[in-house]
BAFILUM-628171 format. One record per residue (C-alpha): residue in three letters; x negated, y negated, z negated. Coordinates in steps of 0.001 Angstrom, whole numbers, padded with zeros to 6 digits, always signed. Example, Ala and Ser with C-alpha at 12.3 -4.5 7.8 and 13.67 -1.06 7.14 Angstrom:
! BAFILUM-628171
Ala-012300+004500-007800;Ser-013670+001060-007140;
! end
This chain:
! BAFILUM-628171
Met+008137-016377+004736;Met+007805-013878+001924;Asn+010174-014275-001001;Asn+007996-015274-003954;Asn+010310-013485-006385;Ala+010345-010226-004441;His+008755-007139-005934;Trp+006164-005705-003554;Pro+005850-001906-003832;Ala+002134-001294-004347;Leu+000676+001232-001931;Phe+000052+004523-003747;Arg-002772+006680-002417;Gly-003967+008839-005286;Lys-007374+010505-005310;Lys-007648+010753-001514;Pro-011054+009455-000365;Val-011225+006581+002098;Glu-013722+005534+004751;Leu-013032+001888+005479;Ser-014685-001189+006932;Val-013194-004524+005910;Val-013722-008055+007203;Ile-013080-010410+004277;Pro-011932-013983+005041;Gly-014338-016835+004324;Ser-015315-018153+000921;Lys-012936-020691-000615;Ser-015727-022132-002753;Val-018042-022674+000217;Thr-015273-023891+002565;Asn-013934-026544+000190;Arg-017393-027786-000830;Ala-018421-028023+002833;Leu-015295-030067+003627;Ile-016089-032615+000886;Leu-019719-032931+002027;Ala-018755-033136+005711;Ala-016326-035983+004949;Gln-019241-038087+003643;Ser-021721-037273+006418;Asp-023026-039579+009142;Ser-022174-037138+011948;Glu-019792-034316+012810;Thr-019835-030996+010976;Ile-018675-027725+012499;Leu-017449-025050+010088;Arg-017381-021608+011684;Arg-015104-018914+010182;Pro-013633-021249+007522;Leu-011132-019810+005090;Val-007540-020460+006143;Ser-005501-020177+002949;Arg-003291-022360+000804;Asp-006252-023834-001116;Ser-008261-024742+001977;Glu-005174-026031+003823;Leu-004429-028331+000871;Met-008014-029639+001009;Val-007768-030228+004762;Ala-004420-032013+004361;Gly-005849-034205+001591;Leu-008874-035198+003682;Arg-006696-035948+006707;Ala-004497-038165+004533;Leu-007626-040084+003531;Gly-008518-040667+007199;Ile-010877-037799+008039;Thr-010321-036118+011427;Ile-010363-032310+011297;Thr-009706-030433+014534;Glu-009278-026694+014998;Ser-010647-024717+017939;Phe-011749-021217+018850;Ala-015105-020134+020250;Asn-015966-016786+021830;Val-018827-015352+019759;Asn-020077-011938+020897;Gly-016707-011196+022416;Val-014769-012200+019299;Glu-012573-015290+019035;Glu-013994-017282+016125;Leu-012130-020090+014379;Gln-013968-023411+014067;Trp-013127-026636+012303;Thr-014782-029866+013466;Ile-014895-032554+010780;Thr-015394-036122+011984;Pro-016154-038597+009174;Ala-014468-042007+009011;Pro-014010-044797+006468;Leu-011647-043505+003788;Arg-008244-045164+003486;Gly-005860-045364+000566;Glu-002107-045938+000208;Val-001555-042190+000558;Lys-000253-039240-001453;Val-002191-035996-001883;Asp-000672-032635-002873;Val-003223-030490-004741;Gly-000894-027485-005187;Asn-002510-025383-007920;Ala-005987-025503-006387;Gly-008740-026254-008911;Thr-011221-027316-006233;Val-008707-029723-004651;Met-007478-031335-007891;Arg-011069-031803-009113;Phe-013145-032445-005956;Leu-010825-034863-004124;Pro-010362-037627-006772;Pro-014075-038659-006819;Leu-014023-038784-003012;Ala-010731-040695-003023;Ala-012314-043303-005280;Leu-014425-044244-002229;Ala-011236-045119-000326;Thr-009772-048607-000213;Gly-006316-048618-001784;Asp-004221-046430-004059;Val-004270-042632-003808;Glu-001552-040659-005623;Phe-002264-037069-006704;Asp+000453-034538-007508;Gly+000768-030764-007439;Asp+002555-027638-008626;Pro+003970-027699-012196;Arg+001062-025497-013389;Ser-001422-028104-012099;Tyr-000153-030514-014781;Glu-001374-028059-017447;Arg-004796-027384-015958;Pro-007729-029340-017382;Leu-008724-032422-015426;Gly-009555-034848-018250;Pro-013368-034790-017946;Val-013207-035769-014248;Ile-010734-038591-014947;Lys-012796-039863-017905;Ala-016001-039724-015851;Leu-014441-041759-013036;Glu-013100-044279-015541;Glu-016575-044605-017059;Leu-017847-045285-013540;Gly-015390-048180-013227;Ile-012493-046536-011383;Ser-008980-047472-012539;Ile-006583-044506-012793;Asp-002944-044463-013939;His-002153-041273-015860;Asp-000102-042580-018813;Gly-002822-041516-021236;Arg-002301-037819-020375;Tyr-005647-037365-018579;Ser-003910-034902-016274;Leu-001791-034769-013139;Pro+000202-036496-011761;Met-001902-039635-011444;Lys-002614-042653-009259;Leu-006184-043678-008489;His-006974-047242-007419;Gly-009760-046947-004854;Thr-012043-049922-004314;Gly-014215-048524-001531;Asn-017260-047887-003661;Ile-018448-046218-006897;Pro-021433-047774-008745;Gly-022687-044455-010162;Gly-025343-044234-012848;Glu-025858-042089-015931;Leu-023014-040036-017288;Thr-022356-037417-019967;Ile-019654-034856-019238;Asp-018243-031830-021051;Ala-017825-029183-018333;Ser-017369-026259-020732;Ala-013760-025726-019566;Ser-014721-025636-015869;Ser-017960-025965-013937;Gln-015834-027695-011264;Phe-015861-030874-013381;Leu-019602-031191-012816;Ser-019489-030067-009177;Ala-016776-032651-008461;Leu-019114-035514-009399;Leu-022290-034052-007880;Leu-020630-033428-004493;Val-019742-037108-004050;Ala-022776-038593-005863;Pro-024818-039233-002661;Ser-022134-041798-001759;Phe-022332-043571-005149;Asp-024234-046895-004973;Ser-026945-045642-007337;Gly-026287-041878-007269;Ile-025765-040119-010558;Val-027539-038531-013486;Ala-024961-036201-015025;Thr-025700-034427-018299;His-023500-031661-019706;Lys-022828-031922-023430;Gly-020415-029498-025052;Gly-019780-025781-025193;Ser-021440-023203-023003;Leu-021287-024124-019304;Pro-019342-021429-017389;Ser-019874-020217-013831;Met-023461-021419-013370;Pro-023616-019728-009926;His-020987-022212-008745;Ile-023156-025137-009929;Glu-026107-023594-008061;Met-023889-023302-004969;Thr-023041-027009-005234;Val-026722-027975-005536;Asp-027792-025738-002624;Met-025057-027111-000360;Leu-025856-030724-001275;Arg-029482-030089-000292;Asp-028390-028389+002942;Phe-026529-031578+003901;Gly-029618-033683+003142;Ala-029075-034808-000455;His-031931-035214-002911;Val-031042-033286-006088;Asp-033170-032718-009194;Val-032127-030206-011841;Asp-033372-030074-015431;Val-031951-026764-016643;Ala-033297-027147-020181;Ala-031651-030566-020582;Gln-028545-029443-018645;Ser-028957-032520-016489;Trp-028450-033005-012750;Ser-029695-036022-010767;Val-028468-036874-007259;Lys-030050-039794-005402;Pro-027896-042058-003221;Gly-028345-041449+000482;Lys-026859-040355+003780;Leu-025631-036826+004288;His-025959-035287+007742;Gly-023403-033161+009532;Lys-024211-029486+010045;Asn-023120-026369+011902;Ile-022237-023874+009169;Val-021083-020271+009227;Ile-018905-019716+006144;Glu-019848-016552+004224;Pro-017142-014002+003417;Asp-015543-014612+000005;Leu-017360-012065-002130;Ser-015021-012436-005108;Asn-012152-011479-002824;Ala-014083-008324-001918;Ala-013478-006976-005439;Pro-010046-005385-004872;Phe-011165-003889-001558;Leu-014322-002367-003059;Ser-012095-001066-005847;Ile-010290+001171-003349;Ala-013358+003426-003148;Met-013840+003192-006903;Val-010370+004535-007725;Cys-009616+006748-004702;Gly-013128+007945-003820;Gly-014906+007609-000486;Ser-016581+004504+000847;Val-015718+000914+001706;Thr-017967-001357+003762;Ile-017577-005147+003500;Ala-018821-006623+006777;Asp-021417-009431+006886;Trp-022278-009345+003166;Pro-025055-011969+002826;Lys-028453-010732+001678;Lys-029008-014025-000174;Thr-026173-016091-001621;Thr-025166-018248-004587;Gln-021650-016772-004657;Pro-020838-015273-008079;Gly-019122-012364-006326;Asp-022534-011033-005320;Gln-022824-009751-008891;Leu-020222-007110-008007;Arg-023118-005042-006701;Gly-024645-004572-010136;Ile-021365-004496-012067;Leu-019741-001783-009950;Thr-022964+000252-009911;Ala-022895+000177-013714;Met-019289+001395-013555;Gly-020264+004455-011528;Ala-020445+003429-007867;Gln-023295+003747-005393;Val-023987+000524-003505;Ser-026200-000137-000462;Ile-026641-003159+001801;Asn-027904-003424+005377;Asp-027470-005617+008474;His-023846-004501+008886;Gly-022781-005342+005343;Leu-022398-003829+001905;Thr-021182-000270+001439;Leu-019791+000994-001857;Thr-019332+004720-002330;Gly-017128+005911-005163;Thr-018262+008916-007144;Gly-014761+009850-008256;Val-015447+008583-011765;Ile-015167+005063-013181;His-017196+004331-016298;Gly-016257+001715-018870;Ile-018555-001297-019192;Asp-019661-003706-021924;Ile-020445-006968-020164;Asp-020539-010745-020579;Leu-018578-012197-017625;His-019078-015860-018573;Asp-020778-016719-015269;Val-018480-014582-013104;Gly-015121-014979-014834;Glu-013154-014865-011588;Leu-014085-011174-011265;Thr-012400-010352-014587;Pro-008935-009305-013297;Ser-010414-006775-010845;Ile-012849-005411-013429;Ala-010044-005174-015999;Ala-007952-003146-013544;Leu-010856-000727-013045;Ala-011509-000616-016797;Ala-007891+000436-017375;Leu-008556+003422-015070;Ala-012012+004289-016444;Asp-013212+007291-018460;Ser-014423+005250-021460;Pro-013656+001910-023166;Ser-014742-001467-021792;His-015526-004773-023459;Leu-015258-007863-021231;Arg-016748-010812-023114;Gly-017509-014529-022730;Ile-014294-015344-020876;Ala-012372-017818-023054;His-012400-020323-020166;Leu-010115-017988-018168;Arg-007233-019150-020371;Leu-007331-022398-018367;His-007259-020895-014865;Glu-004200-020388-012631;Thr-002669-018837-015743;Asp-004018-017695-019126;Arg-005692-014687-017551;Leu-006592-012981-020835;Ala-003015-013059-022125;Ala-001586-012092-018728;Leu-003901-009108-018196;Thr-003240-007875-021739;Arg+000524-008179-021341;Glu+000738-006565-017909;Ile-001655-003639-018447;Asn-000112-002862-021833;Ala+003393-002969-020315;Leu+002292-000074-018072;Gly+001149+001969-021083;Gly-002380+000582-021304;Asn-004365-000255-024407;Val-005818-003759-024168;Val-006755-005758-027252;Glu-007095-009486-026628;Glu-009481-011769-028517;Glu-010075-015481-028032;Ser-012909-014874-025561;Ala-012780-011140-024815;Leu-010711-008185-023696;His-011246-004712-025157;Ile-009780-002089-022862;Thr-009360+001545-023892;Pro-008148+003697-020986;Ala-004716+005277-021491;Pro-002243+007047-019192;Leu-000414+004393-017157;His+003129+004630-015870;Lys+005343+002879-013343;Gly+006548-000660-013853;Val+006508-004247-012612;Phe+003152-006055-012670;His+003815-009792-013055;Thr+001398-012282-011498;Tyr+002154-015706-013086;Asp+001404-017380-009717;Asp-002171-016074-010030;His-003685-014512-006910;Arg-006214-012432-008850;Leu-003501-010939-011085;Ala-001656-009872-007933;Thr-004660-008040-006453;Ala-005367-006389-009829;Gly-001836-004994-009779;Ala-002393-003647-006265;Val-005556-001830-007409;Ile-003758-000139-010320;Gly-000951+000834-007953;Leu-003380+002838-005818;Val-003379+005655-008367;Val-000347+004907-010572;Pro+002919+005691-008739;Asp+005757+003193-008418;Ile+003961-000009-009401;Glu+005746-003120-008146;Val+003788-006377-007914;Glu+005916-009475-008473;Asn+005140-012411-006125;Ile+002405-010812-004010;Ala+002741-013960-001842;Thr+000621-015841-004395;Thr-002444-014125-002856;Arg-002150-016676-000014;Lys-004060-019024-002312;Thr-007329-017485-001081;Leu-006360-014585+001233;Pro-004247-015445+004306;Asp-002410-012086+004442;Phe-003432-009775+001629;Pro-000385-007447+001915;Gly-000966-007041+005650;Leu-004692-006370+005311;Trp-004145-003975+002369;Ser-001459-002077+004275;Ser-003525-001860+007456;Leu-006331-000192+005488;Leu-004217+002291+003574;Glu-001318+003302+005783;
! end
C-alpha cells in the first residue's frame, strides 16, 4: 500500500515527443449511475469494463450492504480478459452502515435509494465528506416524508430511517452547488410511488452534461423521463426498470492528463475506444485542447491528439465541465499566453477548494495565478522545482504530474489519492513514460 504522505517524484521528460496509445479505465460517472439503476431493475444487469477504483468500490460495498448481489467475473472478448460485474436486484434491507469515503456520487446517490430499504441506514465517510454539500438531498428526502437524523447539520454523518417506500411527487431543489443533487433524486424516481417532478430553483445549474447523462441512462433502463429545459424541470414517471448489458465507456475526464503529455512534450497520444457519441463532459476536451493548440482526430480506434509544440492560453467558461479545470490550469501554467478560466465557483465545494488549491500550488512553483470567486487568471511564468500538494484531490495530483513532465524535480504529495477514479495512475503513467 502506498504511503499517502509520501512525495512521489514526478516523471520528467522535457520536450521529447511521444507516440503513445492509452487505455483509460471506465467512467466513474457512468459506472456509479449504472449501479444505482441496476439495483432497482426487475432483472440482472451486466456491466462490462466497469471502473474499479475507490469511488466505485465504495458504491458496490454500499449496495451489497443494502442487500444487492454483485458478482465479479471475467469474459474473453476478442482474446482479451474483460472484467464484468453482474448485479442481481433484491428487496433492500436496512440496519446497516454505509461508508461513502469522499465520493460525491456515493454520498448523494445512495441515500435516496436507501430510503427504499426497510430499517435504519447509517451514512459516514472521510472527514472531508462532512464538509461537502449534501443539504439539498437531505431536505428533498425529508420533504418526501423520509426521517433522517443529522442533528440539524444537513450533512454527514447521518442516519436515515427507511420505510420501504417513497411517495414522490413535486419538489423544488437548489442544485446550484452540485448537479449530483438533482441526479440523486432522478435516478431513484422510477421507484417512487408517484415518480417525481423536480424543478431547480437557485443559481446557475453546473455540469449540465452530467444531468443529460442521468436522463439518457434512465431512459436506457426503461424509465419515462420528460425534460422542460426552459422551466428547469424534470419529470420521471413511476415504473419498472429493466436490467441491461452495458459496456462502460472510458472515463474521458481522466483522459485529460494523458492527452496533456502530447501537449507539453510534443508528439501524439491516442486514447483507445473514445466514443463517437457520449454525454460525458470530458468529450469537450476535443474542442478545448484544439483551441489551446493541439490537433485532434477521431476514428474507430479512438481519439488521437497531436501536440504542435506550443500551448496557447485560453479564455473559457468551464461551468459545465468544471472537473477538467485542474488539467487545463496545469496546461495554462505552461502556455505561451495568459488564460482565464471562468464560471467555476462550484469547484470550491469539490474534493477540496480547487480554485484556492490550484492557485496556491502553481504559485508556490513560481507561477502567476490570480484567484477570483468564480475564476482563475493564469499568466505563464517560469516554474521551478517544489512539492505539489494534493489536498486528497485526485485531479490536483494528476495536474502536478503534468507540470512535472517539463519542470524538473516536482514532487507530488499523496499521489495515492488518484485511486479515487484511476486504479493505478502512477503505474500507468510510468509505463508510458519510462
